[in-house]
VOGU-3710 file (C-alpha; in Angstrom, 3 decimals, decimal comma):
1> mgstiksiql> -128,826/67,455/100,154  -130,606/64,089/99,953  -132,431/62,785/102,878  -133,410/59,259/101,808  -131,456/56,108/100,916  -132,730/56,437/97,304  -131,599/59,988/96,705  -128,072/59,164/97,979  -127,925/56,132/95,777  -128,942/58,012/92,791
11> elknpdlyrd> -126,132/60,522/93,237  -123,458/57,873/93,222  -121,512/57,338/89,933  -121,220/53,662/90,747  -124,516/52,596/92,517  -123,145/49,078/93,134  -120,800/50,637/95,699  -123,700/51,442/98,012  -123,912/48,375/100,334  -126,034/48,107/103,479
21> qahvngqwie> -125,711/44,454/104,477  -122,814/42,648/106,277  -120,199/41,131/104,182  -119,231/37,516/105,326  -117,559/34,856/103,226  -118,008/36,837/100,132  -121,799/37,163/100,600  -123,987/40,143/101,425  -126,190/38,961/104,298  -128,560/40,222/106,872
31> akskkrfeii> -128,184/39,535/110,609  -129,710/36,309/111,919  -132,081/38,503/113,893  -133,147/40,321/110,606  -132,788/43,549/112,468  -131,470/46,785/110,934  -130,386/50,165/112,409  -130,613/53,736/111,273  -127,606/55,885/110,264  -127,823/59,554/111,092
41> dpgtgenwat> -126,435/62,420/109,070  -124,666/64,526/111,711  -125,176/67,585/109,555  -128,971/67,400/109,831  -129,605/65,001/112,702  -131,743/62,982/110,348  -131,776/59,295/109,365  -130,652/58,881/105,755  -129,926/55,039/105,562  -130,167/51,833/107,407
51> csdmaaedvd> -127,893/48,875/107,744  -127,745/45,243/108,983  -127,437/44,940/112,610  -125,177/42,102/113,365  -124,875/40,666/116,830  -122,684/38,247/118,847  -124,608/35,295/117,404  -123,298/36,221/113,905  -119,655/36,191/114,891  -118,865/32,526/114,687
61> davqaahqaf> -119,994/32,131/110,972  -117,710/35,125/110,021  -114,829/33,793/112,033  -115,117/30,252/110,618  -115,273/31,592/107,123  -112,199/33,797/107,709  -110,229/30,792/109,172  -111,080/28,631/106,200  -109,978/31,443/103,849  -106,761/31,880/105,886
71> knyrtltprq> -105,702/28,318/105,042  -105,312/29,141/101,435  -104,593/32,891/101,635  -101,458/32,254/103,661  -100,069/30,119/100,897  -100,164/32,948/98,330  -96,685/34,292/97,484  -95,917/37,764/98,855  -96,128/39,133/95,369  -99,595/37,705/94,876
81> rgdllfkwds> -100,729/39,314/98,171  -99,106/42,587/97,084  -100,797/42,489/93,612  -104,136/42,117/95,327  -103,524/45,049/97,616  -102,389/47,146/94,578  -105,627/46,317/92,790  -107,725/47,164/95,788  -105,765/50,515/96,122  -106,484/51,374/92,509
91> lireneddia> -110,249/50,555/92,769  -110,601/52,624/96,014  -108,919/55,665/94,211  -111,085/55,114/91,197  -114,293/55,373/93,340  -113,201/58,119/95,720  -115,939/60,567/94,582  -118,595/58,149/95,747  -116,791/57,059/98,904  -116,156/60,643/99,901
101> kilvyetgkp> -119,780/61,485/99,598  -120,898/58,592/101,748  -118,169/59,580/104,338  -119,523/63,134/104,573  -123,017/61,836/105,277  -121,752/59,311/107,984  -119,232/61,553/109,799  -120,237/65,177/108,963  -116,715/66,152/107,822  -116,373/68,626/104,905
111> laeaygeiqy> -116,135/67,000/101,530  -112,596/68,277/101,077  -111,621/66,597/104,249  -113,306/63,439/103,141  -111,138/63,374/100,032  -108,185/64,069/102,286  -108,909/61,013/104,364  -109,258/58,794/101,375  -105,847/59,922/100,050  -104,357/59,305/103,437
121> atsftrwfaa> -105,999/55,968/103,800  -104,813/54,743/100,330  -101,269/55,655/101,274  -101,527/52,505/103,493  -102,800/50,171/100,800  -100,013/51,299/98,494  -97,354/51,073/101,191  -98,303/47,636/102,521  -98,740/46,252/98,981  -94,943/46,835/98,598
131> eaeriqgtvf> -94,222/45,691/102,168  -95,708/42,244/101,455  -92,485/41,445/99,581  -90,174/42,718/102,370  -91,227/40,198/104,897  -88,004/38,113/105,422  -86,654/35,743/107,970  -82,900/35,207/108,808  -80,259/32,556/108,961  -77,125/32,724/110,948
141> qpavagrrif> -74,432/30,818/112,676  -74,603/30,827/116,492  -71,804/30,532/119,052  -72,151/26,760/119,473  -70,349/24,918/116,800  -72,171/22,734/114,389  -75,446/24,603/114,300  -77,365/27,023/112,217  -80,315/29,138/113,289  -83,235/30,056/111,050
151> tvkqpigvaa> -86,043/32,453/111,685  -89,267/32,254/109,631  -91,995/34,861/109,563  -95,528/33,483/109,308  -98,973/35,147/109,406  -100,628/34,737/112,848  -104,098/33,763/111,535  -107,600/35,459/111,646  -107,337/39,132/112,755  -110,090/41,474/113,825
161> alvpwnfpia> -110,132/45,280/113,530  -112,302/47,298/115,888  -112,424/50,864/114,531  -113,911/54,204/115,413  -116,005/56,639/113,492  -113,727/59,590/113,153  -111,499/58,299/110,387  -113,296/55,044/109,462  -111,638/54,551/106,032  -108,019/55,283/107,158
171> milrkasaal> -108,387/53,252/110,365  -109,582/50,080/108,466  -107,066/50,406/105,777  -104,160/51,033/108,053  -105,073/47,800/109,881  -106,339/45,608/107,047  -103,474/46,547/104,649  -100,816/45,383/107,091  -102,699/42,224/107,951  -103,350/41,216/104,389
181> aagctmiakp> -99,822/41,950/103,422  -98,743/39,647/106,145  -100,955/36,810/105,005  -103,681/37,173/107,582  -107,416/37,388/106,936  -109,490/40,108/108,743  -112,801/40,785/110,040  -113,537/44,542/110,497  -116,109/45,838/112,971  -116,874/49,378/111,999
191> spetpltalt> -118,366/51,971/114,367  -122,214/52,164/114,329  -121,974/55,660/112,970  -119,902/54,679/109,918  -120,764/51,221/108,582  -121,354/52,119/104,801  -117,866/53,244/104,089  -116,488/50,087/105,584  -118,773/48,099/103,365  -117,620/49,940/100,236
201> laylaqqagf> -114,110/48,709/101,049  -115,365/45,120/101,382  -117,141/45,381/97,966  -113,972/46,750/96,317  -111,809/44,105/97,991  -114,105/41,502/96,388  -113,813/43,243/92,974  -110,024/43,312/93,480  -109,876/39,477/93,628  -109,550/38,798/97,296
211> engvfsvlpt> -111,075/35,272/97,967  -114,217/34,861/99,925  -113,632/35,178/103,644  -110,341/37,139/103,454  -111,944/40,508/104,280  -115,221/40,578/106,141  -117,237/43,416/107,657  -119,669/43,159/110,526  -121,774/46,285/111,073  -123,614/46,674/114,302
221> tlantpalse> -125,417/49,089/116,589  -124,049/50,774/119,664  -126,191/48,429/121,753  -124,726/45,333/120,158  -121,157/46,502/119,893  -119,881/45,377/123,331  -121,147/41,819/123,036  -120,121/41,458/119,350  -116,665/42,789/120,058  -116,261/40,549/123,075
231> alckhelvkk> -117,255/37,539/120,966  -114,551/38,503/118,474  -111,921/38,917/121,132  -112,734/35,587/122,827  -113,181/33,400/119,830  -110,426/30,808/119,793  -109,812/31,235/116,124  -109,157/34,897/116,232  -105,490/35,334/116,999  -104,969/39,146/116,761
241> isftgstrvg> -107,017/42,120/117,747  -106,319/45,767/116,684  -108,442/48,295/118,380  -108,593/52,092/118,005  -110,827/53,997/120,472  -110,930/55,263/123,967  -108,753/54,255/126,792  -111,677/52,988/128,881  -112,874/50,638/126,206  -109,314/49,676/125,350
251> klisqhcagg> -108,803/48,421/128,869  -111,939/46,257/128,480  -110,705/44,885/125,165  -107,429/44,084/126,861  -109,246/42,060/129,556  -111,339/40,136/126,866  -108,069/39,174/125,067  -106,071/38,204/128,114  -107,845/34,930/128,669  -106,835/33,777/125,129
261> lkkltlelgg> -103,397/35,443/125,234  -104,457/37,251/121,973  -101,860/39,440/120,409  -103,209/42,915/120,740  -102,657/46,455/119,413  -104,217/49,346/121,195  -104,345/52,823/119,820  -106,103/54,768/122,488  -107,035/58,260/123,546  -104,852/61,368/123,537
271> ncpflvfdda> -104,740/64,527/125,501  -102,004/66,016/123,393  -99,988/69,138/124,353  -98,957/71,709/121,848  -96,024/73,896/123,018  -95,173/77,338/121,465  -91,943/79,007/122,646  -90,977/82,759/122,357  -88,586/82,040/119,498  -91,197/80,104/117,335
281> nldqacealm> -92,414/81,229/114,039  -95,925/82,033/115,225  -97,499/82,077/111,734  -96,057/78,554/111,263  -97,296/77,400/114,575  -100,763/78,923/114,022  -101,124/77,381/110,592  -100,198/73,974/112,064  -102,611/74,349/114,944  -105,538/75,492/112,852
291> slkfrhagqa> -105,224/72,270/110,804  -104,569/70,012/113,659  -107,268/71,352/116,035  -110,204/72,165/113,769  -109,928/69,358/111,168  -113,022/67,157/111,631  -114,142/69,612/114,196  -111,356/68,466/116,582  -112,378/64,913/116,492  -108,983/63,184/116,176
301> citanrvyvq> -107,004/61,375/118,822  -103,826/63,259/117,803  -105,377/66,678/117,817  -103,909/69,387/120,107  -105,909/69,474/123,288  -103,802/71,686/125,477  -101,942/74,623/124,058  -99,093/76,019/126,099  -97,674/79,349/124,932  -94,644/81,088/126,421
311> rgvydqfadv> -95,747/84,200/128,210  -93,810/86,517/125,963  -95,867/85,774/122,907  -98,991/84,481/124,674  -101,282/87,461/123,944  -99,929/87,898/120,412  -100,394/84,248/119,518  -103,914/84,360/121,046  -104,864/87,337/118,803  -103,511/85,677/115,700
321> lvarvkqlrv> -105,424/82,513/116,459  -108,732/84,217/117,173  -108,591/86,056/113,835  -107,981/82,782/111,997  -110,647/80,906/113,851  -113,206/83,630/113,026  -112,677/82,789/109,397  -113,943/79,323/109,709  -117,288/78,606/108,088  -119,430/75,948/109,874
331> ghgmddkttm> -121,969/74,053/107,921  -122,991/70,766/106,345  -120,053/68,883/104,755  -121,599/68,833/101,324  -121,727/72,645/101,115  -118,562/73,670/99,275  -118,217/76,763/101,382  -117,999/74,736/104,608  -114,530/74,606/106,292  -115,678/72,891/109,505
341> gpltvpagve> -118,542/70,448/109,821  -120,595/69,199/112,720  -119,533/66,837/115,532  -120,380/63,219/114,639  -122,390/62,276/117,632  -124,618/64,537/120,030  -122,603/63,411/122,967  -119,665/65,414/121,590  -121,724/68,603/121,754  -122,773/67,871/125,346
351> katrqvedak> -119,140/67,285/126,322  -117,969/70,490/124,772  -120,645/72,457/126,390  -119,795/70,995/129,847  -116,075/71,785/129,352  -116,688/75,393/128,386  -119,024/76,064/131,346  -116,540/74,481/133,678  -113,763/76,591/132,345  -115,734/79,798/132,784
361> khgaavltgg> -116,630/78,747/136,243  -112,988/78,391/137,104  -111,970/81,810/135,704  -111,189/81,212/132,066  -112,223/83,649/129,308  -113,897/82,485/126,163  -112,248/84,569/123,273  -114,496/83,301/120,586  -117,203/80,641/120,215  -118,261/78,581/123,222
371> skmdklggyy> -121,896/77,622/122,291  -123,935/75,082/120,548  -125,217/75,990/117,007  -128,773/74,534/117,305  -130,226/76,567/114,462  -128,093/74,631/111,894  -130,081/71,572/112,734  -127,300/68,956/113,370  -124,646/68,418/115,917  -122,771/71,737/115,600
381> feptiiknar> -120,514/73,516/118,106  -118,860/76,790/117,482  -115,066/76,798/117,046  -113,901/77,882/120,381  -110,779/79,439/122,048  -110,425/79,666/125,817  -107,802/81,874/127,442  -106,221/81,525/130,763  -106,947/77,738/131,185  -105,195/76,073/133,981
391> pgmlitsees> -104,834/72,702/135,846  -108,064/71,473/137,642  -110,379/72,286/134,701  -112,219/69,543/132,832  -110,541/70,743/129,544  -107,202/70,062/131,048  -107,799/66,564/132,255  -110,246/65,292/129,572  -109,769/64,744/125,892  -112,117/67,297/124,227
401> fapllalypf> -112,727/65,604/120,880  -114,397/68,822/119,857  -113,486/72,284/118,121  -112,379/73,486/121,595  -108,953/74,991/122,152  -107,487/76,029/125,511  -104,493/78,265/125,885  -102,181/78,030/128,904  -99,338/80,468/129,647  -95,907/79,296/130,753
411> dtedeavqea> -92,581/80,882/131,620  -89,861/78,235/131,349  -89,105/75,157/129,306  -89,089/72,978/132,365  -92,467/74,167/133,434  -93,876/73,518/129,926  -92,524/69,954/129,802  -93,832/69,288/133,296  -97,280/70,459/132,406  -97,284/68,745/129,006
421> nntsmglssy> -96,450/65,402/130,700  -98,975/65,892/133,459  -101,473/63,490/131,964  -102,093/59,723/131,927  -102,004/59,866/128,176  -99,102/59,724/125,876  -100,073/59,684/122,228  -98,680/62,747/120,584  -96,877/65,966/121,651  -96,066/69,014/119,516
431> fftknvdrtw> -93,726/71,915/119,898  -92,576/74,995/118,042  -89,138/76,447/118,553  -86,021/77,485/116,530  -83,658/76,508/119,292  -81,779/73,365/118,123  -80,687/72,392/121,597  -84,224/72,731/122,959  -85,509/70,660/120,093  -83,364/67,766/121,065
441> rllenleagm> -84,271/68,073/124,757  -87,940/68,165/123,980  -87,863/65,141/121,739  -86,238/63,196/124,623  -88,307/64,597/127,489  -91,793/64,752/126,259  -93,723/61,614/127,140  -95,433/60,593/123,945  -95,181/57,963/121,314  -95,036/60,528/118,558
451> vgmntgnasa> -93,545/64,069/118,616  -94,247/66,825/116,101  -91,268/69,148/115,824  -92,354/72,466/114,242  -95,150/70,513/112,611  -98,667/69,448/113,433  -98,715/66,754/110,757  -96,717/63,917/112,239  -98,828/60,977/110,946  -97,620/59,283/107,757
461> teapfggikd> -97,795/55,839/106,375  -93,935/55,539/106,562  -93,786/56,357/110,302  -94,687/54,147/113,079  -98,017/55,227/114,650  -98,828/54,592/118,285  -98,648/55,906/121,837  -97,352/55,188/125,426  -98,784/55,328/128,894  -102,682/55,132/128,764
471> sgygkesgkd> -102,615/55,877/124,972  -101,940/52,172/124,300  -99,236/49,915/122,813  -98,125/48,477/119,615  -97,469/50,293/116,384  -99,378/50,783/113,158  -97,882/51,887/109,827  -94,195/52,348/109,385  -91,496/50,021/107,933  -91,399/46,550/109,343
481> vavqeylitk> -93,061/47,280/112,737  -96,783/47,338/111,569  -96,522/44,115/109,553  -94,839/42,440/112,517  -98,015/42,946/114,588  -99,569/40,270/112,360  -96,660/37,839/112,229  -95,213/35,212/114,370  -91,468/34,396/114,374  -90,654/30,700/114,219
491> tgtltvedhy> -87,118/29,661/115,090  -85,451/26,586/113,545  -82,222/25,102/114,783  -80,213/22,820/112,490  -77,335/20,540/113,478  -74,794/20,248/110,693  -71,422/18,640/110,210  -68,757/21,071/109,278  -66,571/19,666/106,451  -64,861/22,482/104,618
//
């Protein structure tokens, strides 16, 4: 494993892909302050790269450039925008080996998962490249005689994407692809942990032929993130904000946007329930849960956080799950034997430790794991299963964002639904049953924006993605709805003389 910038660059097939400066108006620039910040490899806890540290004072230049670019970009035909997206998609796929490697060093996820994220992410570029030509208005005759009504769809303007570190490529491409298909320009503000992957996307967008200013990236530190984000949200030329992150920060973003009546999409936290009934296929449920819970060490907003198992199969399911979890191999993401990597930030380890200790204090049993893995040198935590969890524990009320799985017994369907919905969150819910009537009831009764029915993989480019309650509002991906988030509808009324 390399430990310096130089060694990582030398391992890339395309060294030009490595970028560590902000991308504004087609130029690679340093912050006005000339400050840079360190990027830490979660697998070692060591610095391996640095990047430009943009601040609030750098925002106006980026927005002005994006606004000027919008004036021309909006006039491109839908097919021209689609062709640019297809070219971008092709270049990302061609360079996936290098991008995946950078992604491992930024996030800590295993290399196989890094490839998986890129494949998932490019499903958005491909999908929205085609959706660009599906943006259509309407014309119709109203009830009043002598009139015709037209609706025209137009891009809203400059959009900003505020994205997290857990799936940095997928989150940017899900937002940017829809925005660029609609005819908007976009400024992306990546997480401080994962700026370099975002900058690879900016480089490839430029190579694909997008004009200067159409897609910009402003990397920044954790310290500068609040002020820079606020400056984007409050800039009069920014017309749309798309944020993925915690509910706490999402509420702050909403406040920033309220004064300017910004169009806003919020994809926020989840405390997702996973229900297993007596009649479920336990192997199917276990297989889905393993992927859903331990992918990227449990650091996904849609991961299963509370697992409710009907009492008749509770012990059996726990035994099957423990056996599978013990087969996981924890290590650095670049080790081909690794099946689960580190947490991306040290705060994640601290939170997991606190939740385990609280659960034990309140009578839960740790079936496997439960401890930090300091000897590995990075931010590692053992894959953990807790049995006999119950309400009142931190693990019940908080989103874990760690490889920490809590099992809760239940007796009846009504009880399971009540406990599943007993949270302020409403992003995803999952259930496993072979009862068709119950399937329909659960789909209607579970309070979540997305419901996985006998599956833990409910996220796809073709399907609208988004939650309810404190998990946010607005939709990303899916047919029509995601592009609509970046469009305005203009109504025209024409008076005509009817002579037929």
